C-alpha positions as CSV (number, residue, x, y, z in Angstrom):
1,M,17.5,17.4,-77.6
2,A,16.8,21.0,-76.1
3,Y,14.4,22.1,-74.1
4,L,13.4,25.8,-73.3
5,L,11.9,26.4,-69.7
6,I,10.3,30.1,-68.5
7,R,9.0,31.1,-65.3
8,H,6.9,34.0,-64.6
9,K,3.3,35.7,-63.1
10,V,0.7,36.6,-64.1
11,A,-2.3,39.2,-62.5
12,D,-5.1,36.1,-63.1
13,F,-4.3,32.7,-64.1
14,A,-8.0,32.2,-66.0
15,K,-7.7,34.9,-67.6
16,W,-4.2,34.0,-68.8
17,E,-4.7,30.8,-69.9
18,P,-7.2,31.1,-73.2
19,L,-5.0,34.0,-74.2
20,Y,-1.6,31.7,-73.7
21,E,-3.4,29.0,-76.0
22,G,-4.6,31.4,-79.1
23,H,-0.9,31.8,-79.2
24,R,0.1,28.7,-80.1
25,S,0.4,28.8,-84.1
26,A,3.2,31.6,-83.6
27,R,4.9,28.9,-80.6
28,D,4.6,26.0,-83.3
29,A,6.1,28.2,-86.5
30,A,8.9,28.2,-83.4
31,G,9.2,24.9,-83.5
32,L,8.6,24.7,-79.8
33,K,6.6,22.5,-79.1
34,D,4.2,22.5,-75.1
35,R,5.7,19.9,-72.4
36,L,4.1,21.0,-69.5
37,V,1.8,24.0,-68.3
38,L,2.8,23.9,-64.3
39,R,1.5,26.6,-61.8
40,G,2.9,27.1,-58.4
41,L,1.6,25.4,-55.2
42,D,2.2,28.6,-53.1
43,N,1.7,31.1,-56.0
44,P,-1.2,29.4,-58.8
45,N,-0.7,32.7,-60.5
46,E,3.4,31.8,-61.1
47,I,3.3,29.9,-63.9
48,V,6.3,27.5,-65.2
49,L,6.7,26.7,-69.0
50,L,9.0,23.8,-70.4
51,F,8.9,23.3,-74.5
52,E,11.0,20.7,-76.7
53,V,12.9,23.4,-78.5
54,G,13.2,22.0,-82.5
55,D,15.3,24.7,-83.9
56,V,17.3,26.8,-81.3
57,I,18.0,29.3,-83.3
58,K,14.0,30.1,-84.0
59,A,13.4,29.5,-80.2
60,R,15.8,31.9,-79.5
61,T,14.4,34.4,-81.8
62,F,11.1,34.0,-80.0
63,A,11.8,34.3,-77.5
64,A,13.6,37.5,-77.8
65,S,10.9,39.1,-80.0
66,P,8.9,42.1,-79.4
67,S,5.9,40.1,-80.6
68,L,6.3,37.4,-76.9
69,K,6.6,40.4,-75.4
70,A,3.1,42.5,-76.3
71,A,1.5,38.7,-76.2
72,M,3.1,38.5,-72.7
73,E,1.8,42.1,-71.4
74,K,-1.6,41.3,-73.4
75,A,-1.9,37.9,-71.0
76,G,-1.0,39.8,-68.0
77,V,2.5,38.7,-67.1
78,V,3.6,40.9,-64.2
79,D,6.8,40.1,-64.3
80,K,9.8,39.8,-65.8
81,P,10.2,36.6,-67.2
82,D,12.9,34.3,-66.2
83,V,14.6,32.3,-69.5
84,Y,16.1,29.5,-70.1
85,F,17.5,27.2,-72.6
86,L,18.7,23.4,-71.6
87,Q,20.0,20.4,-72.9
């Protein structure tokens, strides 16, 4: 089983969350299954996302896509995301 872990900070979690949920169809198409959405205890605008990966090639393509970058910018991601593929 493979996983994708992403960590990033957002300007405002309350504004980020509905945009994240609205991008679900793109995650589904990339073979990603949401497992966890976590927020930092010290900084609730620091987000850690864990996905189960059904197809590593599709997931890597999605993670590097300009459409994901645009969606993250629109949602208020304020730093460079850390992206890890794990097993």
